[in-house]
TORTOR-286648 format. One record per residue (C-alpha): residue in three letters; x, y negated, z. Coordinates in steps of 0.5 Angstrom, whole numbers, padded with zeros to 4 digits. Layout:
REM residues N
pt fiza=Ala, east=X, north=Y, up=Z
...
REM end
This chain:
REM residues 333
pt fiza=Met, east=0005, north=0028, up=0039
pt fiza=Thr, east=-0002, north=0029, up=0036
pt fiza=Ile, east=-0007, north=0025, up=0034
pt fiza=Asn, east=-0013, north=0024, up=0037
pt fiza=Lys, east=-0019, north=0027, up=0033
pt fiza=Ile, east=-0022, north=0022, up=0027
pt fiza=Pro, east=-0030, north=0022, up=0028
pt fiza=Ala, east=-0032, north=0025, up=0021
pt fiza=Gln, east=-0037, north=0019, up=0020
pt fiza=Asp, east=-0031, north=0014, up=0021
pt fiza=Arg, east=-0026, north=0018, up=0017
pt fiza=Glu, east=-0031, north=0019, up=0011
pt fiza=Ser, east=-0032, north=0012, up=0011
pt fiza=Phe, east=-0026, north=0008, up=0011
pt fiza=Thr, east=-0024, north=0014, up=0006
pt fiza=Glu, east=-0029, north=0012, up=0001
pt fiza=His, east=-0028, north=0004, up=0003
pt fiza=Leu, east=-0020, north=0005, up=0002
pt fiza=Gln, east=-0022, north=0009, up=-0004
pt fiza=Arg, east=-0025, north=0003, up=-0007
pt fiza=Ser, east=-0020, north=-0003, up=-0004
pt fiza=Lys, east=-0016, north=-0007, up=-0009
pt fiza=Arg, east=-0013, north=-0012, up=-0005
pt fiza=Ile, east=-0011, north=-0010, up=0002
pt fiza=Leu, east=-0009, north=-0014, up=0008
pt fiza=Ala, east=-0004, north=-0011, up=0014
pt fiza=Leu, east=-0002, north=-0015, up=0020
pt fiza=Cys, east=0002, north=-0011, up=0023
pt fiza=Gly, east=0005, north=-0010, up=0031
pt fiza=Ala, east=0011, north=-0007, up=0034
pt fiza=Gly, east=0006, north=-0001, up=0035
pt fiza=Leu, east=0009, north=0000, up=0028
pt fiza=Ser, east=0015, north=0001, up=0031
pt fiza=Ala, east=0014, north=0005, up=0037
pt fiza=Ser, east=0015, north=0012, up=0035
pt fiza=Ser, east=0022, north=0010, up=0032
pt fiza=Gly, east=0024, north=0010, up=0039
pt fiza=Leu, east=0026, north=0002, up=0040
pt fiza=Pro, east=0026, north=-0002, up=0046
pt fiza=Thr, east=0021, north=-0008, up=0045
pt fiza=Phe, east=0024, north=-0013, up=0051
pt fiza=Arg, east=0016, north=-0016, up=0051
pt fiza=Gly, east=0011, north=-0016, up=0057
pt fiza=Ala, east=0012, north=-0013, up=0064
pt fiza=Gly, east=0019, north=-0011, up=0065
pt fiza=Gly, east=0022, north=-0014, up=0059
pt fiza=Leu, east=0029, north=-0015, up=0062
pt fiza=Trp, east=0035, north=-0015, up=0058
pt fiza=Arg, east=0042, north=-0015, up=0064
pt fiza=Asn, east=0037, north=-0019, up=0068
pt fiza=Tyr, east=0036, north=-0025, up=0064
pt fiza=Asp, east=0027, north=-0025, up=0061
pt fiza=Ala, east=0029, north=-0023, up=0054
pt fiza=Thr, east=0024, north=-0028, up=0052
pt fiza=Ser, east=0029, north=-0033, up=0055
pt fiza=Leu, east=0036, north=-0033, up=0051
pt fiza=Ala, east=0031, north=-0033, up=0044
pt fiza=Thr, east=0030, north=-0040, up=0044
pt fiza=Pro, east=0036, north=-0045, up=0041
pt fiza=Glu, east=0036, north=-0049, up=0048
pt fiza=Ala, east=0039, north=-0042, up=0050
pt fiza=Phe, east=0044, north=-0041, up=0044
pt fiza=Glu, east=0048, north=-0048, up=0045
pt fiza=Glu, east=0049, north=-0047, up=0052
pt fiza=Gln, east=0051, north=-0040, up=0051
pt fiza=Pro, east=0052, north=-0037, up=0045
pt fiza=Asp, east=0055, north=-0031, up=0046
pt fiza=Leu, east=0051, north=-0029, up=0051
pt fiza=Val, east=0046, north=-0029, up=0045
pt fiza=Trp, east=0049, north=-0026, up=0040
pt fiza=Gln, east=0050, north=-0019, up=0044
pt fiza=Phe, east=0043, north=-0020, up=0046
pt fiza=Tyr, east=0042, north=-0020, up=0039
pt fiza=Ser, east=0048, north=-0016, up=0037
pt fiza=Tyr, east=0045, north=-0010, up=0042
pt fiza=Arg, east=0038, north=-0011, up=0039
pt fiza=Arg, east=0041, north=-0010, up=0032
pt fiza=His, east=0046, north=-0004, up=0034
pt fiza=Met, east=0039, north=-0001, up=0038
pt fiza=Ala, east=0035, north=-0002, up=0030
pt fiza=Leu, east=0040, north=0002, up=0026
pt fiza=Asn, east=0041, north=0007, up=0031
pt fiza=Val, east=0034, north=0009, up=0029
pt fiza=Asn, east=0030, north=0011, up=0022
pt fiza=Pro, east=0023, north=0008, up=0020
pt fiza=Asn, east=0018, north=0012, up=0022
pt fiza=Pro, east=0012, north=0015, up=0017
pt fiza=Ala, east=0008, north=0009, up=0018
pt fiza=His, east=0013, north=0004, up=0015
pt fiza=Tyr, east=0014, north=0009, up=0009
pt fiza=Ala, east=0006, north=0010, up=0009
pt fiza=Leu, east=0006, north=0003, up=0008
pt fiza=Ala, east=0012, north=0003, up=0004
pt fiza=Glu, east=0008, north=0007, up=-0001
pt fiza=Leu, east=0001, north=0004, up=-0001
pt fiza=Ala, east=0005, north=-0002, up=-0004
pt fiza=Arg, east=0007, north=0002, up=-0010
pt fiza=Lys, east=-0001, north=0004, up=-0010
pt fiza=Arg, east=-0003, north=-0002, up=-0009
pt fiza=Pro, east=-0001, north=-0008, up=-0012
pt fiza=Glu, east=-0005, north=-0012, up=-0008
pt fiza=Phe, east=-0003, north=-0010, up=-0002
pt fiza=Val, east=0001, north=-0016, up=0003
pt fiza=Thr, east=0004, north=-0013, up=0009
pt fiza=Leu, east=0005, north=-0018, up=0014
pt fiza=Thr, east=0010, north=-0017, up=0019
pt fiza=Gln, east=0012, north=-0020, up=0026
pt fiza=Asn, east=0017, north=-0015, up=0027
pt fiza=Val, east=0024, north=-0016, up=0027
pt fiza=Asp, east=0027, north=-0010, up=0026
pt fiza=Gly, east=0029, north=-0009, up=0019
pt fiza=Leu, east=0025, north=-0002, up=0019
pt fiza=Ser, east=0020, north=-0003, up=0014
pt fiza=Pro, east=0026, north=-0006, up=0008
pt fiza=Arg, east=0029, north=0000, up=0010
pt fiza=Ala, east=0023, north=0005, up=0009
pt fiza=Asn, east=0023, north=0001, up=0002
pt fiza=His, east=0017, north=-0003, up=0003
pt fiza=Pro, east=0016, north=-0007, up=-0005
pt fiza=Ala, east=0020, north=-0014, up=-0002
pt fiza=Ala, east=0015, north=-0018, up=-0006
pt fiza=Gln, east=0009, north=-0015, up=-0001
pt fiza=Leu, east=0012, north=-0015, up=0005
pt fiza=His, east=0012, north=-0021, up=0009
pt fiza=Leu, east=0017, north=-0022, up=0016
pt fiza=Leu, east=0014, north=-0027, up=0020
pt fiza=His, east=0019, north=-0028, up=0026
pt fiza=Gly, east=0025, north=-0027, up=0020
pt fiza=Ser, east=0030, north=-0020, up=0021
pt fiza=Leu, east=0035, north=-0018, up=0026
pt fiza=Phe, east=0039, north=-0017, up=0019
pt fiza=Asp, east=0039, north=-0024, up=0017
pt fiza=Val, east=0044, north=-0028, up=0019
pt fiza=Arg, east=0044, north=-0037, up=0017
pt fiza=Cys, east=0049, north=-0042, up=0019
pt fiza=Thr, east=0046, north=-0047, up=0025
pt fiza=Ser, east=0051, north=-0053, up=0022
pt fiza=Phe, east=0046, north=-0059, up=0020
pt fiza=Tyr, east=0049, north=-0061, up=0013
pt fiza=Cys, east=0050, north=-0053, up=0012
pt fiza=Lys, east=0045, north=-0048, up=0008
pt fiza=Tyr, east=0048, north=-0041, up=0008
pt fiza=Val, east=0043, north=-0035, up=0009
pt fiza=Glu, east=0045, north=-0028, up=0008
pt fiza=Lys, east=0040, north=-0023, up=0008
pt fiza=Asp, east=0040, north=-0016, up=0010
pt fiza=Asn, east=0047, north=-0016, up=0013
pt fiza=Phe, east=0047, north=-0009, up=0017
pt fiza=Thr, east=0054, north=-0009, up=0019
pt fiza=Asp, east=0056, north=-0007, up=0025
pt fiza=Pro, east=0058, north=-0011, up=0029
pt fiza=Ile, east=0058, north=-0017, up=0026
pt fiza=Val, east=0065, north=-0019, up=0028
pt fiza=Pro, east=0069, north=-0015, up=0032
pt fiza=Ala, east=0068, north=-0019, up=0038
pt fiza=Leu, east=0061, north=-0017, up=0038
pt fiza=Ala, east=0062, north=-0009, up=0038
pt fiza=Ile, east=0058, north=-0005, up=0043
pt fiza=Pro, east=0063, north=-0002, up=0049
pt fiza=Lys, east=0064, north=0006, up=0050
pt fiza=Ala, east=0062, north=0008, up=0057
pt fiza=Ser, east=0066, north=0011, up=0061
pt fiza=Ile, east=0068, north=0017, up=0060
pt fiza=Glu, east=0067, north=0022, up=0067
pt fiza=Pro, east=0073, north=0027, up=0069
pt fiza=Leu, east=0070, north=0033, up=0069
pt fiza=Pro, east=0073, north=0039, up=0073
pt fiza=Ser, east=0074, north=0046, up=0069
pt fiza=Thr, east=0071, north=0052, up=0069
pt fiza=Thr, east=0077, north=0057, up=0067
pt fiza=Asp, east=0083, north=0054, up=0067
pt fiza=Asn, east=0085, north=0056, up=0074
pt fiza=Thr, east=0092, north=0052, up=0073
pt fiza=Gly, east=0089, north=0045, up=0074
pt fiza=Leu, east=0092, north=0043, up=0067
pt fiza=Glu, east=0085, north=0041, up=0064
pt fiza=Ala, east=0083, north=0037, up=0070
pt fiza=Ser, east=0089, north=0034, up=0070
pt fiza=Lys, east=0088, north=0033, up=0063
pt fiza=Ser, east=0081, north=0030, up=0064
pt fiza=Leu, east=0083, north=0026, up=0068
pt fiza=Ser, east=0087, north=0023, up=0064
pt fiza=Asp, east=0083, north=0022, up=0059
pt fiza=Ala, east=0078, north=0018, up=0063
pt fiza=Ile, east=0083, north=0014, up=0066
pt fiza=Ser, east=0087, north=0012, up=0058
pt fiza=Gly, east=0080, north=0013, up=0054
pt fiza=Asn, east=0082, north=0017, up=0050
pt fiza=Asn, east=0076, north=0022, up=0045
pt fiza=Ala, east=0073, north=0016, up=0045
pt fiza=Ala, east=0070, north=0018, up=0038
pt fiza=Gly, east=0066, north=0023, up=0043
pt fiza=Gln, east=0064, north=0017, up=0047
pt fiza=Lys, east=0057, north=0014, up=0048
pt fiza=Asp, east=0055, north=0008, up=0047
pt fiza=Ala, east=0055, north=0003, up=0054
pt fiza=Asp, east=0047, north=0001, up=0055
pt fiza=Ile, east=0050, north=-0007, up=0056
pt fiza=Ser, east=0041, north=-0008, up=0058
pt fiza=Asp, east=0044, north=-0006, up=0064
pt fiza=Ala, east=0047, north=-0012, up=0068
pt fiza=Arg, east=0052, north=-0006, up=0072
pt fiza=Ile, east=0055, north=-0006, up=0066
pt fiza=Pro, east=0061, north=-0010, up=0065
pt fiza=Met, east=0061, north=-0014, up=0059
pt fiza=Ala, east=0066, north=-0020, up=0058
pt fiza=Asp, east=0064, north=-0028, up=0055
pt fiza=Ile, east=0067, north=-0027, up=0048
pt fiza=Pro, east=0069, north=-0034, up=0045
pt fiza=Thr, east=0067, north=-0038, up=0040
pt fiza=Glu, east=0070, north=-0038, up=0036
pt fiza=Asp, east=0071, north=-0029, up=0036
pt fiza=Leu, east=0063, north=-0030, up=0034
pt fiza=Pro, east=0060, north=-0029, up=0027
pt fiza=Gln, east=0063, north=-0036, up=0023
pt fiza=Cys, east=0060, north=-0039, up=0017
pt fiza=Pro, east=0064, north=-0037, up=0010
pt fiza=Lys, east=0062, north=-0044, up=0006
pt fiza=Cys, east=0063, north=-0049, up=0010
pt fiza=Lys, east=0068, north=-0046, up=0015
pt fiza=Lys, east=0066, north=-0049, up=0021
pt fiza=Gly, east=0058, north=-0048, up=0024
pt fiza=Leu, east=0056, north=-0042, up=0028
pt fiza=Leu, east=0052, north=-0037, up=0025
pt fiza=Arg, east=0045, north=-0035, up=0028
pt fiza=Pro, east=0041, north=-0029, up=0028
pt fiza=Gly, east=0035, north=-0031, up=0023
pt fiza=Val, east=0030, north=-0030, up=0028
pt fiza=Val, east=0024, north=-0035, up=0029
pt fiza=Trp, east=0026, north=-0037, up=0037
pt fiza=Phe, east=0021, north=-0040, up=0041
pt fiza=Gly, east=0020, north=-0047, up=0040
pt fiza=Glu, east=0020, north=-0046, up=0033
pt fiza=Pro, east=0017, north=-0046, up=0027
pt fiza=Leu, east=0014, north=-0041, up=0024
pt fiza=Pro, east=0018, north=-0039, up=0015
pt fiza=Val, east=0013, north=-0045, up=0011
pt fiza=Asn, east=0013, north=-0040, up=0006
pt fiza=Thr, east=0011, north=-0035, up=0009
pt fiza=Met, east=0006, north=-0037, up=0011
pt fiza=Asn, east=0004, north=-0042, up=0006
pt fiza=Ala, east=0004, north=-0034, up=0002
pt fiza=Val, east=0000, north=-0031, up=0006
pt fiza=Asp, east=-0005, north=-0036, up=0007
pt fiza=Glu, east=-0007, north=-0036, up=-0001
pt fiza=Phe, east=-0007, north=-0029, up=-0001
pt fiza=Val, east=-0013, north=-0030, up=0003
pt fiza=Glu, east=-0016, north=-0036, up=0001
pt fiza=Asp, east=-0016, north=-0034, up=-0006
pt fiza=Glu, east=-0023, north=-0035, up=-0007
pt fiza=Glu, east=-0024, north=-0031, up=-0014
pt fiza=Ser, east=-0021, north=-0024, up=-0011
pt fiza=Pro, east=-0024, north=-0024, up=-0004
pt fiza=Ile, east=-0020, north=-0018, up=0001
pt fiza=Asp, east=-0023, north=-0011, up=0001
pt fiza=Leu, east=-0020, north=-0009, up=0007
pt fiza=Met, east=-0014, north=-0012, up=0012
pt fiza=Leu, east=-0011, north=-0007, up=0018
pt fiza=Val, east=-0008, north=-0009, up=0023
pt fiza=Ile, east=-0003, north=-0004, up=0027
pt fiza=Gly, east=0000, north=-0003, up=0033
pt fiza=Thr, east=-0002, north=-0010, up=0035
pt fiza=Ser, east=-0006, north=-0014, up=0039
pt fiza=Ala, east=-0007, north=-0020, up=0035
pt fiza=Lys, east=-0008, north=-0025, up=0041
pt fiza=Val, east=-0003, north=-0030, up=0039
pt fiza=Phe, east=-0003, north=-0035, up=0033
pt fiza=Pro, east=-0004, north=-0034, up=0027
pt fiza=Ala, east=-0004, north=-0028, up=0028
pt fiza=Ala, east=-0009, north=-0026, up=0031
pt fiza=Ala, east=-0014, north=-0032, up=0026
pt fiza=Tyr, east=-0013, north=-0027, up=0020
pt fiza=Ala, east=-0017, north=-0023, up=0022
pt fiza=Lys, east=-0022, north=-0027, up=0023
pt fiza=Arg, east=-0021, north=-0031, up=0016
pt fiza=Ala, east=-0021, north=-0024, up=0012
pt fiza=Arg, east=-0027, north=-0021, up=0016
pt fiza=Ser, east=-0031, north=-0028, up=0015
pt fiza=Arg, east=-0029, north=-0027, up=0007
pt fiza=Gly, east=-0031, north=-0021, up=0008
pt fiza=Ala, east=-0027, north=-0015, up=0009
pt fiza=Arg, east=-0028, north=-0009, up=0013
pt fiza=Ile, east=-0022, north=-0009, up=0019
pt fiza=Ala, east=-0019, north=-0002, up=0020
pt fiza=Val, east=-0015, north=-0003, up=0028
pt fiza=Ile, east=-0009, north=0002, up=0030
pt fiza=Asn, east=-0007, north=0002, up=0037
pt fiza=Met, east=-0005, north=0006, up=0042
pt fiza=Asp, east=-0008, north=0001, up=0048
pt fiza=Lys, east=-0014, north=0002, up=0047
pt fiza=Lys, east=-0016, north=-0004, up=0051
pt fiza=Asp, east=-0013, north=-0008, up=0045
pt fiza=Gly, east=-0016, north=-0005, up=0040
pt fiza=Lys, east=-0023, north=-0004, up=0042
pt fiza=Lys, east=-0020, north=-0013, up=0043
pt fiza=Ala, east=-0019, north=-0013, up=0037
pt fiza=Val, east=-0024, north=-0010, up=0033
pt fiza=Ala, east=-0031, north=-0012, up=0031
pt fiza=Lys, east=-0039, north=-0010, up=0029
pt fiza=Gly, east=-0037, north=-0006, up=0023
pt fiza=Asp, east=-0030, north=-0005, up=0023
pt fiza=Trp, east=-0026, north=0002, up=0025
pt fiza=Leu, east=-0022, north=0004, up=0031
pt fiza=Phe, east=-0017, north=0010, up=0030
pt fiza=His, east=-0013, north=0009, up=0037
pt fiza=Gly, east=-0007, north=0013, up=0037
pt fiza=Asp, east=0000, north=0013, up=0035
pt fiza=Ala, east=0000, north=0010, up=0026
pt fiza=Ala, east=0007, north=0014, up=0025
pt fiza=Val, east=0001, north=0020, up=0026
pt fiza=Ile, east=-0005, north=0016, up=0023
pt fiza=Leu, east=-0003, north=0011, up=0018
pt fiza=Pro, east=-0001, north=0018, up=0014
pt fiza=Asp, east=-0007, north=0020, up=0015
pt fiza=Ile, east=-0013, north=0016, up=0013
pt fiza=Leu, east=-0008, north=0012, up=0008
pt fiza=Phe, east=-0007, north=0020, up=0005
pt fiza=Pro, east=-0013, north=0019, up=0000
pt fiza=Val, east=-0009, north=0013, up=-0003
pt fiza=Ile, east=-0001, north=0016, up=-0002
pt fiza=Gly, east=-0001, north=0023, up=-0002
pt fiza=Asp, east=0003, north=0027, up=0001
pt fiza=Ile, east=0009, north=0022, up=0004
pt fiza=Ser, east=0014, north=0028, up=0007
pt fiza=Ala, east=0019, north=0028, up=0002
pt fiza=His, east=0021, north=0020, up=0004
pt fiza=Asn, east=0022, north=0021, up=0012
pt fiza=Ser, east=0027, north=0022, up=0011
pt fiza=Gly, east=0031, north=0015, up=0013
pt fiza=Ser, east=0038, north=0015, up=0014
pt fiza=Asn, east=0042, north=0009, up=0017
pt fiza=Pro, east=0044, north=0003, up=0013
pt fiza=Ala, east=0051, north=0004, up=0010
REM end
């Protein structure tokens, strides 16, 4: 993707401010991971098997249909593990190493920032992670971080797409065509098959008995659930406190805030730019959606319109240098 040409005056003023900035806050949304190719299931058309995806992200949905909710999240885990962090993730990770007082607050649950080796102490997950799990039993406090097993249990394996029988273009005996038909019926050669797209309601998906869903290894009684913040649940207190302390530090105000791939219209994310700006921070907005970007900027801010995976390595280059060597992301073992 080509980058929109940044006006020389904007580039120069941003570079000057970046180079003298020590305390930096980044607020990240879905646009950070757009180039990695993940579906967001948000906004218009945010359906999964004809379900409004937000209706599956509630404690009530998990209580009523834990197998359906786990299938939804297992699909999302699988999709996230089959893409890699993009240059924007690596640029922020490198900025964290170069600027010890740089903090990232991400609304994403896709695990791509940790997989880009973003220093954990400088990365706060506002909505949790697809790859954390915790026990649902009231008395059990079991939590597991960074569980990248796919599938997390065998029953949640993504089924393979049906094999279509193919006519032979070279064999006139009918043997190859017969074998192709036999393979399609029996499911042979599964290793070469693609995963079925179970987000499509037309693809059959079996019910899963509760006992085959992820179980707590500690209490042996509770179901495990995805470690994400569902609608109706409070945001993580430790995360909120840590970011609030960073923003409100009386002795060391924020120099620069990066608002990346988010309209920052939802509380509490919406408040951070306003609070940082009120304490003297300059704001740089990086957004594919020009309309969303303009809503987030005020006089004196920078607006960089385009793909974060292209823009961030470019505008942060004076501090982070060339990160191309980091962009060989791989799936976790």
